[in-house]
C-alpha positions as CSV (number, residue, x, y, z in Angstrom):
1,M,150.5,46.7,172.2
2,P,147.6,48.7,170.6
3,R,147.9,49.2,166.9
4,T,146.4,52.7,167.1
5,N,145.3,55.3,169.7
6,F,142.5,57.7,170.4
7,Q,144.2,60.8,169.0
8,E,145.2,59.1,165.8
9,L,141.6,58.0,165.2
10,L,140.4,61.5,166.1
11,D,142.7,63.2,163.7
12,A,141.6,60.9,160.8
13,G,137.9,61.7,161.5
14,V,137.1,58.1,162.2
15,H,134.5,59.1,164.7
16,F,132.2,60.9,162.3
17,G,129.0,58.9,161.5
18,H,126.0,59.8,159.4
19,L,123.0,62.0,160.1
20,K,120.8,60.8,162.9
21,R,117.8,60.2,160.6
22,K,119.9,57.8,158.6
23,W,121.1,55.6,161.4
24,N,120.7,51.9,161.8
25,P,119.6,51.0,165.4
26,A,121.9,48.0,165.4
27,M,124.8,50.4,165.6
28,A,123.6,51.9,168.8
29,P,126.2,50.1,171.0
30,Y,129.0,51.8,169.1
31,I,127.6,55.4,169.1
32,F,129.0,57.8,171.7
33,M,126.7,60.8,171.2
34,E,124.9,63.0,168.8
35,R,126.3,66.4,167.7
36,N,124.5,68.8,165.4
37,G,122.3,66.0,164.1
38,I,125.3,63.8,163.4
39,H,126.1,60.6,165.3
40,I,129.6,60.4,166.8
41,L,131.2,56.9,167.2
42,D,132.9,55.8,170.4
43,L,136.6,55.7,169.4
44,H,137.6,53.6,172.4
45,K,135.4,50.8,171.2
46,T,136.6,51.4,167.6
47,A,140.3,51.0,168.7
48,V,139.5,47.7,170.4
49,K,137.7,46.4,167.3
50,I,140.6,47.5,165.1
51,D,143.0,45.5,167.2
52,E,140.8,42.4,167.2
53,A,140.4,42.5,163.4
54,A,144.1,43.2,162.8
55,N,145.2,40.3,165.0
56,A,142.8,37.9,163.2
57,L,144.0,39.0,159.8
58,K,147.6,38.6,160.9
59,Q,147.0,35.0,161.8
60,I,145.2,34.3,158.5
61,A,148.2,35.7,156.6
62,K,150.6,33.8,158.7
63,S,148.8,30.6,157.8
64,G,149.5,31.3,154.1
65,R,145.9,32.0,153.1
66,K,144.5,34.9,151.1
67,I,142.4,37.8,152.3
68,L,140.2,39.5,149.6
69,F,139.8,43.3,150.1
70,V,136.7,45.0,148.6
71,A,136.1,48.7,148.2
72,T,134.6,50.1,145.0
73,K,133.9,53.7,146.2
74,K,135.9,56.4,144.6
75,Q,137.8,57.6,147.6
76,A,139.0,54.1,148.5
77,K,140.3,52.8,145.1
78,E,143.8,54.3,145.1
79,I,144.3,53.5,148.8
80,L,143.3,49.8,148.2
81,A,145.5,49.5,145.1
82,E,148.6,50.9,146.9
83,K,148.4,49.4,150.4
84,V,146.8,46.0,149.6
85,G,148.9,45.6,146.4
86,A,152.0,46.1,148.5
87,V,151.3,42.9,150.6
88,N,150.3,40.9,147.5
89,M,146.7,40.3,148.6
90,P,143.8,40.3,146.1
91,Y,141.4,43.2,145.9
92,V,138.4,44.5,144.0
93,C,138.2,48.3,143.6
94,E,136.1,48.3,140.4
95,R,132.6,47.0,140.0
96,W,132.0,43.8,142.0
97,P,131.6,40.9,139.4
98,G,128.4,39.2,140.4
99,G,129.0,35.6,141.4
100,M,132.7,36.2,141.9
101,L,132.6,33.9,145.0
102,T,129.5,31.8,144.5
103,N,130.5,31.2,140.9
104,F,134.2,31.2,141.4
105,P,135.1,28.6,138.6
106,T,133.7,30.9,136.0
107,I,135.8,33.8,137.3
108,R,138.9,31.6,137.2
109,K,138.1,30.8,133.5
110,A,138.1,34.5,132.7
111,V,141.4,35.0,134.5
112,K,142.9,32.1,132.6
113,K,141.7,33.7,129.4
114,M,143.8,36.7,130.2
115,S,146.8,34.4,130.5
116,T,146.0,32.8,127.1
117,I,145.7,36.3,125.5
118,D,149.1,37.2,127.0
119,K,150.8,34.1,125.5
120,L,149.2,34.9,122.1
121,M,150.5,38.5,122.2
122,Q,154.0,37.3,123.2
123,D,154.1,35.0,120.2
124,P,155.2,37.2,117.2
125,S,154.2,34.7,114.5
126,S,150.7,34.0,115.9
127,W,150.1,37.6,116.7
128,S,151.2,38.9,113.3
129,N,148.9,36.4,111.5
130,L,145.9,38.1,113.0
131,S,144.2,41.0,111.1
132,K,144.5,44.5,112.5
133,R,140.9,44.4,113.6
134,E,141.3,41.1,115.4
135,R,144.4,42.4,117.3
136,L,142.5,45.5,118.3
137,Q,139.5,43.5,119.6
138,I,141.7,41.1,121.6
139,S,143.7,44.0,123.1
140,R,140.4,45.7,124.2
141,Q,139.2,42.5,125.6
142,R,142.5,42.0,127.5
143,A,142.3,45.6,128.9
144,K,138.7,45.1,130.0
145,L,139.6,41.8,131.8
146,E,142.6,43.4,133.4
147,K,140.5,46.3,134.8
148,T,137.9,44.0,136.4
149,L,140.0,40.9,137.3
150,G,143.7,41.9,137.1
151,S,143.9,42.5,140.9
152,I,142.6,39.0,141.7
153,A,144.7,37.1,139.1
154,D,146.6,35.4,141.9
155,L,143.5,34.2,143.7
156,T,143.5,30.6,142.7
157,R,141.0,29.4,145.3
158,L,138.3,31.0,147.5
159,P,139.7,33.5,150.0
160,A,140.0,32.6,153.7
161,A,138.4,36.0,154.6
162,M,137.1,39.2,153.1
163,F,137.7,42.8,154.2
164,V,135.1,45.3,153.1
165,I,135.0,49.1,153.3
166,D,131.4,50.2,153.4
167,V,129.3,47.0,154.0
168,M,126.2,48.8,152.8
169,K,127.6,49.6,149.4
170,E,129.2,46.2,149.0
171,H,126.2,44.2,150.3
172,I,126.3,41.8,147.3
173,A,129.9,40.8,148.1
174,V,129.0,40.4,151.8
175,R,126.0,38.3,150.9
176,E,128.2,36.0,148.8
177,A,130.8,35.6,151.5
178,N,128.0,34.8,154.1
179,R,126.5,32.2,151.8
180,L,129.9,30.4,151.6
181,G,130.8,30.8,155.2
182,I,133.7,33.1,154.5
183,P,134.4,35.4,157.5
184,V,133.7,39.1,156.8
185,F,135.8,41.9,158.2
186,G,134.1,45.3,157.7
187,V,134.3,49.0,158.2
188,V,130.7,49.7,159.4
189,D,129.3,53.2,159.6
190,T,126.3,54.3,161.7
191,N,123.9,53.9,158.7
192,S,124.9,50.2,158.1
193,D,123.7,46.8,159.4
194,P,126.5,45.0,161.2
195,S,124.6,41.7,161.6
196,N,126.3,40.1,158.5
197,V,129.8,41.1,159.6
198,D,131.9,38.8,161.7
199,F,134.6,41.4,162.6
200,I,133.0,44.8,163.0
201,I,135.1,48.0,162.8
202,P,132.7,50.9,163.7
203,A,134.2,53.8,161.7
204,N,133.7,56.5,159.2
205,D,133.6,54.7,155.8
206,D,133.5,57.9,153.7
207,A,136.5,60.0,154.7
208,T,139.7,59.3,152.8
209,K,141.9,59.7,155.9
210,S,139.7,57.2,157.9
211,I,139.9,54.6,155.1
212,E,143.6,55.1,154.7
213,L,144.4,54.8,158.4
214,I,142.3,51.6,158.9
215,T,143.5,50.0,155.7
216,G,147.1,50.8,156.6
217,I,146.7,49.2,160.0
218,M,145.2,46.0,158.5
219,T,147.8,45.7,155.8
220,A,150.6,46.3,158.4
221,A,149.2,43.4,160.4
222,I,149.1,41.2,157.3
223,K,152.7,42.1,156.6
224,E,153.7,41.0,160.1
225,G,152.0,37.7,159.6
226,L,153.7,37.1,156.2
227,E,157.1,38.0,157.7
228,E,156.6,35.6,160.6
229,R,155.6,32.8,158.2
230,K,158.7,33.5,156.1
231,L,160.9,33.4,159.3
232,E,159.4,30.0,160.3
233,K,159.9,28.6,156.9
234,D,163.6,29.8,156.9
235,N,164.1,28.1,160.3
236,E,162.7,24.8,159.2
237,P,165.7,23.6,157.1
238,E,168.0,24.5,160.0
239,K,165.8,22.6,162.4
240,G,165.8,19.6,160.1
241,K,169.6,19.8,159.8
242,N,170.0,19.9,163.6
243,E,167.7,16.9,164.0
244,G,169.5,15.1,161.3
245,G,172.8,15.8,163.1
246,K,171.4,14.5,166.3
247,R,170.2,11.3,164.6
248,V,173.7,10.7,163.1
249,K,175.4,11.4,166.5
250,A,173.0,9.0,168.2
251,K,173.7,6.3,165.6
252,K,177.4,6.7,166.0
253,T,177.1,6.5,169.8
254,E,175.0,3.3,169.4
255,E,177.6,1.8,167.1
256,F,180.4,2.7,169.6
257,E,178.5,1.1,172.5
258,D,178.0,-2.1,170.4
259,E,181.7,-2.2,169.6
260,A,182.6,-1.7,173.3
261,A,180.2,-4.5,174.2
262,D,181.9,-6.9,171.7
263,I,185.3,-6.0,173.1
264,D,184.1,-6.8,176.7
265,E,182.8,-10.2,175.5
266,E,186.1,-11.0,173.9
267,E,188.0,-10.1,177.1
268,I,185.6,-12.3,179.1
269,D,186.2,-15.2,176.7
270,A,189.9,-14.7,176.9
271,D,189.8,-14.8,180.7
272,E,187.8,-18.1,180.6
273,V,190.4,-19.6,178.2
274,D,193.3,-18.5,180.5
275,A,191.5,-20.0,183.5
276,D,191.1,-23.4,181.7
277,D,194.8,-23.5,180.7
278,A,195.8,-22.8,184.3
279,E,193.8,-25.8,185.5
C-alpha cells in the first residue's frame, strides 16, 4: 500500500522546484515541466521514491540500528526535533560538527563530557565546592554541548544510514557519509546533485509543508519497524517456552518407551522360564 498519494503531495507543494536557471541537469529525469520559469517535479516519480526510501528505513529500524537525520535549515529544525525525537532517532538540526562521522571517537568524548558534567552537578558536595565563576563556566559549557550534541547523545556507534533534507546545504555531512560507506537518503531539489545520494526523494526541500510531510512519512515507517522488532522480541520467550515444552514432552515419551521395552523384555524372560519348568 502506497504511503502517500498524488493529491497529498500536491497540497504540500512537494512539486515546486527552483528557477530554471538554477537547475542541475542530473535532476532532469525527475522534472515534469517548466512553468513561469520554475521547474515542476514529477510527483508520480516522487511518490515511488518516497515508498522505496520509507520501506528501506523501516527495515533498518527493524534490525535495531540507528538512522541519523540531518537538517540545519530554519524551517526544518522544529519538524526534525518533534518527529524524529518521537521515534528516538538521533538528529542534527544545528550546525553540523565537522568530522562528526569521520572523527566519531572525538565526538563521543564530547558527549561523555556532558555526562561527566551532569554527575558533577548532581553531586551537592562537589558542586558547592566550586566557585561561582567555575559553576557558571561549567553550566555554559554544558548548555553549548547540549545544543550541538544533545540530540545525538544516544548514538554510541556510527549510524546505519543518514537521512538528509537539502543535500546541497548539508554537503559536508553527505561527503562524510559517502567516505564511510553509510547509505544516504536525501530530499533532493531541482538545484541539487543527486549523484552522492543512494535513496533519492525528488522534492521541494524549502517548503515547511513539504518537509513536514516527507519527514512524517519516514518517521512513521521507522515506527512500524520498531514496533515489529518489539513484537518479534516479545514472541521469542514464548517460542522458547514452547520449544522447551516440546523437548520435555519428547524426553518423557522416550523414557516411557524405554520402560515399556524393559517390561516386554521381562515378560519374554518369564515366558522362557515357564517353558523350561514345563519341560
